[in-house]
C-alpha positions as CSV (number, residue, x, y, z in Angstrom):
1,M,102.3,88.7,126.5
2,S,100.0,87.4,123.8
3,P,101.3,87.8,120.3
4,P,99.8,90.9,118.6
5,T,97.1,91.1,116.0
6,L,98.8,93.8,113.9
7,L,97.1,96.0,111.3
8,Q,99.4,97.7,108.9
9,I,97.9,100.5,106.7
10,V,99.9,101.1,103.5
11,P,99.4,103.2,100.4
12,S,100.0,100.4,98.0
13,L,101.2,96.8,97.5
14,A,102.2,97.5,93.9
15,G,105.9,97.0,94.7
16,G,108.8,98.9,96.2
17,G,110.4,99.1,99.6
18,I,107.3,99.9,101.6
19,A,105.3,97.0,100.2
20,R,108.2,94.7,100.7
21,A,108.7,95.8,104.3
22,T,105.0,95.4,105.0
23,I,105.0,91.7,103.8
24,E,108.2,90.9,105.8
25,T,106.7,92.4,108.9
26,A,103.5,90.4,108.4
27,Q,105.6,87.2,108.1
28,A,107.5,88.0,111.3
29,V,104.3,88.6,113.3
30,I,102.7,85.4,112.0
31,A,105.9,83.4,112.7
32,S,105.8,84.7,116.3
33,G,102.3,83.3,116.8
34,G,100.4,86.5,116.1
35,S,98.0,87.6,113.3
36,A,98.7,90.1,110.5
37,I,96.2,92.2,108.6
38,V,97.1,94.7,105.9
39,A,94.8,97.4,104.6
40,S,95.7,98.8,101.2
41,P,94.4,99.4,97.7
42,G,96.2,96.2,96.7
43,G,98.8,95.7,94.0
44,A,101.1,93.2,92.4
45,L,102.5,91.9,95.8
46,L,99.0,91.1,97.2
47,P,99.1,87.4,96.2
48,E,102.5,87.0,98.0
49,L,101.0,88.6,101.2
50,L,98.1,86.2,101.1
51,R,100.4,83.2,100.6
52,H,101.9,84.0,104.0
53,R,98.5,83.7,105.6
54,A,98.0,87.4,106.2
55,A,94.6,88.9,105.8
56,H,93.9,91.9,103.5
57,L,91.3,94.7,103.7
58,E,90.7,96.5,100.5
59,L,91.1,100.3,100.6
60,P,90.0,102.7,97.9
61,E,92.7,104.2,95.6
62,A,94.3,107.3,97.2
63,G,91.9,110.3,96.9
64,H,91.8,113.5,98.8
65,P,93.5,112.9,102.2
66,L,90.6,114.6,104.2
67,W,88.0,112.5,102.5
68,T,90.0,109.4,103.1
69,R,90.4,110.3,106.8
70,L,86.6,110.9,107.2
71,T,85.4,107.8,105.3
72,V,87.9,105.0,105.6
73,P,87.9,104.4,109.4
74,R,84.1,104.1,109.3
75,K,84.3,101.4,106.6
76,L,87.0,99.4,108.5
77,I,86.0,99.6,112.1
78,G,83.5,96.7,112.1
79,S,85.9,94.2,110.6
80,L,88.7,95.3,112.9
81,R,86.7,95.0,116.0
82,E,85.8,91.5,115.0
83,A,89.5,90.7,114.3
84,R,90.5,92.0,117.7
85,V,93.2,94.2,116.4
86,S,95.7,95.0,119.2
87,L,98.1,97.3,117.4
88,I,98.1,99.5,114.3
89,Q,101.1,100.6,112.2
90,S,101.0,103.2,109.5
91,R,103.6,103.2,106.6
92,S,103.1,106.8,105.2
93,P,101.9,110.2,106.3
94,A,98.4,109.8,104.7
95,T,97.9,106.4,106.3
96,A,99.0,107.7,109.7
97,W,96.0,110.0,109.7
98,V,93.7,107.0,109.2
99,A,95.7,104.9,111.7
100,Q,95.3,107.6,114.4
101,A,91.5,107.7,113.9
102,L,91.2,103.9,114.0
103,A,93.4,103.5,117.1
104,A,91.2,106.0,118.9
105,K,88.0,104.1,118.0
106,L,89.5,100.7,118.9
107,D,91.4,102.0,122.0
108,V,94.7,100.4,120.9
109,P,98.2,101.8,120.5
110,W,99.5,102.9,117.1
111,I,102.9,103.3,115.5
112,A,103.9,105.7,112.8
113,T,106.7,104.7,110.4
114,L,108.7,107.7,109.1
115,Q,110.0,106.8,105.7
116,A,111.6,110.2,104.9
117,P,112.3,113.6,106.4
118,F,109.4,116.0,106.9
119,L,109.3,117.7,103.5
120,A,105.8,119.1,102.9
121,S,105.4,122.7,102.0
122,R,101.6,123.0,101.6
123,M,99.6,123.6,104.8
124,L,97.4,120.4,104.5
125,D,100.4,118.2,103.7
126,R,102.2,119.6,106.8
127,L,99.2,118.9,108.9
128,I,99.1,115.3,107.6
129,E,102.8,114.8,108.2
130,S,102.6,116.2,111.7
131,R,100.0,113.6,112.7
132,Q,102.8,111.0,112.7
133,A,104.5,112.8,115.7
134,R,101.4,112.0,117.8
135,A,101.7,108.2,117.6
136,D,102.3,106.1,120.7
137,A,105.6,105.0,119.1
138,V,107.5,106.3,116.1
139,I,109.9,104.3,113.9
140,A,112.5,106.2,111.8
141,V,114.0,104.2,109.0
142,S,117.4,105.9,109.4
143,D,119.3,108.2,111.7
144,H,118.9,111.0,109.2
145,V,115.1,110.7,109.4
146,A,115.3,110.4,113.2
147,R,117.4,113.6,113.5
148,D,114.9,115.5,111.3
149,A,112.0,114.3,113.4
150,V,113.5,115.3,116.7
151,Q,114.5,118.7,115.3
152,R,110.9,119.4,114.2
153,F,109.1,117.8,117.1
154,P,111.4,117.8,120.2
155,G,108.8,116.0,122.3
156,I,108.9,112.9,120.0
157,D,112.3,111.8,121.3
158,G,111.1,109.5,124.0
159,R,108.8,107.7,121.6
160,L,111.2,107.5,118.7
161,E,113.3,104.5,117.7
162,T,115.5,104.0,114.6
163,I,114.9,100.6,113.0
164,P,116.3,100.4,109.4
165,P,114.5,97.9,107.2
166,G,116.1,94.5,107.0
167,V,116.9,92.7,103.8
168,N,116.4,89.0,103.1
169,F,119.9,87.8,102.3
170,D,118.6,84.4,101.2
171,R,117.0,86.2,98.3
172,F,119.7,88.8,97.7
173,D,122.6,86.4,97.3
174,P,124.6,86.2,94.0
175,A,124.9,82.4,94.4
176,M,121.1,82.0,94.2
177,V,120.7,83.8,90.9
178,R,120.9,81.5,87.8
179,A,122.5,82.8,84.6
180,D,119.3,82.2,82.7
181,R,117.4,84.7,84.9
182,V,120.0,87.4,84.1
183,I,120.1,86.7,80.4
184,R,116.3,86.7,80.2
185,L,116.1,90.0,82.1
186,A,118.8,91.6,79.9
187,S,116.8,90.7,76.9
188,E,113.5,92.0,78.3
189,L,115.2,95.3,79.3
190,R,117.1,95.6,76.0
191,V,120.5,96.1,77.6
192,P,123.1,96.4,74.8
193,D,125.6,93.7,74.6
194,G,129.0,94.7,76.0
195,A,127.8,97.9,77.6
196,L,128.7,98.9,81.1
197,L,125.4,99.2,82.9
198,I,124.5,102.0,85.4
199,L,121.3,100.9,87.2
200,C,119.1,103.3,89.1
201,P,115.8,101.9,90.5
202,A,113.4,104.6,91.7
203,R,109.8,105.5,91.4
204,F,108.7,108.2,88.9
205,G,106.1,110.0,91.0
206,D,108.4,113.0,91.2
207,D,112.1,113.7,90.8
208,H,114.2,111.5,93.1
209,G,117.4,112.8,91.5
210,Q,117.0,111.0,88.1
211,K,117.4,114.2,86.2
212,L,120.7,114.8,88.0
213,L,121.8,111.4,87.0
214,V,121.0,112.1,83.4
215,D,123.2,115.2,83.6
216,A,125.9,113.1,85.2
217,V,125.8,110.5,82.4
218,K,126.1,113.4,79.9
219,R,129.1,114.7,81.7
220,L,130.6,111.3,82.0
221,G,131.1,111.3,78.2
222,R,131.6,107.6,77.8
223,D,130.3,105.7,74.8
224,D,130.6,102.4,76.5
225,V,128.0,103.2,79.2
226,F,124.2,102.4,79.2
227,C,122.1,103.8,82.0
228,L,118.8,102.1,83.0
229,L,116.3,104.0,85.1
230,L,113.9,101.3,86.5
231,G,110.5,102.0,88.1
232,S,107.9,102.8,85.5
233,S,104.5,101.3,86.1
234,D,101.0,101.6,84.5
235,G,100.9,104.8,82.4
236,P,103.7,107.3,82.3
237,T,103.6,110.0,85.1
238,P,104.0,113.7,84.4
239,F,107.5,113.5,85.8
240,E,108.3,110.5,83.6
241,R,107.4,112.5,80.6
242,E,109.6,115.3,81.9
243,L,112.4,112.9,82.4
244,E,112.0,111.6,78.8
245,R,112.4,115.2,77.5
246,A,115.5,115.7,79.7
247,I,117.1,112.5,78.1
248,E,116.2,113.8,74.6
249,A,117.6,117.3,75.4
250,A,120.8,115.7,76.6
251,E,121.1,113.7,73.4
252,L,121.2,110.5,75.3
253,N,118.5,108.5,73.6
254,G,119.8,105.0,73.3
255,R,122.2,105.5,76.1
256,V,119.8,106.3,78.9
257,Q,116.6,104.4,79.0
258,I,113.5,104.3,81.3
259,G,112.5,100.8,82.2
260,P,109.6,99.1,84.1
261,Y,109.3,98.2,87.7
262,V,111.2,94.8,88.0
263,E,110.3,92.3,90.7
264,D,113.4,90.1,90.1
265,M,115.8,92.7,91.5
266,P,118.5,90.1,92.3
267,A,118.9,89.4,88.6
268,A,118.8,93.2,87.8
269,Y,121.6,93.8,90.3
270,M,123.7,91.0,88.7
271,L,123.4,92.9,85.3
272,A,124.7,96.1,86.8
273,D,128.3,97.4,86.9
274,V,127.3,100.1,89.3
275,V,124.0,100.8,91.2
276,V,123.1,104.4,91.9
277,S,120.7,105.9,94.4
278,T,120.0,109.6,94.3
279,G,117.9,112.1,96.3
280,G,120.3,113.7,98.7
281,A,118.9,115.0,101.9
282,R,115.3,114.1,100.8
283,Q,116.2,110.4,100.9
284,G,115.1,108.6,104.1
285,F,116.7,105.2,103.4
286,S,117.8,103.2,100.4
287,R,116.8,99.5,100.3
288,T,118.3,99.6,96.8
289,L,121.8,100.3,98.2
290,V,121.6,97.6,100.8
291,E,120.4,95.0,98.3
292,A,123.0,96.0,95.7
293,Q,125.8,95.7,98.3
294,A,124.4,92.3,99.3
295,M,124.8,91.3,95.7
296,G,128.4,92.5,95.7
297,R,127.8,95.5,93.4
298,P,129.6,98.8,93.6
299,V,127.2,101.6,94.6
300,V,127.1,105.4,94.3
301,V,124.9,107.6,96.4
302,E,124.3,111.3,96.8
303,D,125.5,112.4,100.2
304,G,123.4,114.0,102.9
305,G,120.5,111.6,103.3
306,G,119.6,108.3,104.8
307,G,120.9,106.3,101.9
308,A,124.4,107.5,102.5
309,E,124.3,105.9,105.9
310,T,124.2,102.4,104.3
311,V,127.6,102.9,102.5
312,R,131.2,102.8,103.7
313,A,132.7,105.5,101.6
314,G,135.7,104.4,99.7
315,V,135.2,100.8,100.9
316,T,131.8,99.6,99.6
317,G,130.9,102.6,97.4
318,W,131.2,106.3,96.6
319,L,129.5,109.3,98.1
320,A,128.9,112.2,95.7
321,A,128.2,115.7,96.9
322,S,124.4,116.3,96.9
323,G,123.1,118.1,93.8
324,D,126.5,118.1,92.0
325,A,126.3,116.4,88.6
326,S,130.0,116.6,88.1
327,A,130.8,114.9,91.4
328,L,128.2,112.2,90.6
329,A,129.9,111.7,87.2
330,E,133.3,111.4,88.9
331,A,132.0,108.8,91.3
332,L,130.4,106.8,88.5
333,N,133.6,106.8,86.6
334,G,135.5,105.5,89.6
335,A,133.1,102.6,90.0
336,L,133.1,101.8,86.3
337,S,136.9,101.9,86.1
338,L,137.5,99.3,88.8
339,S,139.9,96.5,88.0
340,L,138.5,92.9,88.3
341,E,140.7,92.4,91.4
342,R,139.5,95.6,93.1
343,R,135.8,94.8,92.1
344,A,136.1,91.4,93.9
345,E,137.6,93.0,97.0
346,L,134.8,95.6,97.1
347,A,132.1,92.9,96.6
348,R,133.4,91.0,99.7
349,A,133.6,94.1,101.8
350,A,130.1,95.2,100.7
351,Q,128.5,91.9,101.5
352,E,130.2,91.7,104.9
353,H,129.2,95.3,105.7
354,V,125.4,94.9,105.0
355,R,125.1,91.4,106.4
356,G,126.4,92.8,109.7
357,L,123.9,95.7,109.9
358,Y,120.8,95.0,107.8
359,A,119.9,91.3,108.4
360,L,116.1,90.9,108.2
361,P,115.9,88.6,111.4
362,H,117.6,91.4,113.4
363,S,115.2,94.0,112.2
364,N,112.2,91.7,112.8
365,Q,113.4,91.1,116.4
366,R,113.5,94.8,117.1
367,L,110.0,95.3,115.7
368,L,108.5,92.4,117.6
369,A,110.2,93.7,120.8
370,L,108.6,97.1,120.2
371,Y,105.2,95.5,119.6
372,E,105.5,93.6,122.9
373,R,106.4,96.8,124.8
374,L,103.4,98.7,123.4
375,G,101.1,95.8,124.1
376,G,102.2,95.8,127.8
377,E,101.6,99.5,128.3
């Protein structure tokens, strides 16, 4: 089979797990002898994508999904025919709607990547989500997401494969992080000297459990703790303002702080005494937890979602009952109270665990095998 010319359609390259997975997939396709094209509104990681010799097609910033579906395929079709695209992969519900239309026009297979359970409540959003189930192949990022998809769309089972995102362990390796990077980042983020750091990286588009974490820190009642909520970008979102009010109402100003999106996450993990991922059953996967364990950090996660699948409870981290601030506080206290010896044991177990399950080359091999199967049908 000829290597594919893969088009990935993504909502943004501004940063985060989807953007990172998009770039890593493009690298794998190019390394296999194929060609990679990404269609997106751009973002901070665009220069990195271009450095890997992938092509980029500019998309407008997200507008009304129906308008996007009607206008974007018409704008892209000429360029894609010329590039001889052989396969299309969407990375979100809205981009799946566009991918389906382009695949029909180009007469090529398309893949929908399910990043989270089907959660939409509004009719239009449910319609957009359901388009993903019509793809020629469907990738779930976790078993939790796969189970949800099969429950809602029983006919999807034969086209569904669970492929968790892989992590580059050359980048996420404590031995590769110089002390000056950690010191500089601590200064930029204004982390108090001597404080025990709880780190929670997440986007602020809506509540991914950050308010529950604020409540848990309040219940923790420790003066030696500083909690850093990373992920702010551009102007503050309505939820970010809501979160600021929750921090103030909990009287945690100076102890819980909202911070910016950070590209040097290996250094950020090295600062942390414990890394938290919240969201419960709404969570599809947590790249944060895999990366943090690769860096030897204790982790705490709300149970019930895809993120919990990445943790060995009691060995590499703690599972807290979903939606329970007291349980989350208890888990945090357990992680923060580790002895140096126990912390070192946990670090070794965590690194061994994630290196065995989430290595990027293994994930890429599975993706390339799927592309080859689709190309041969």
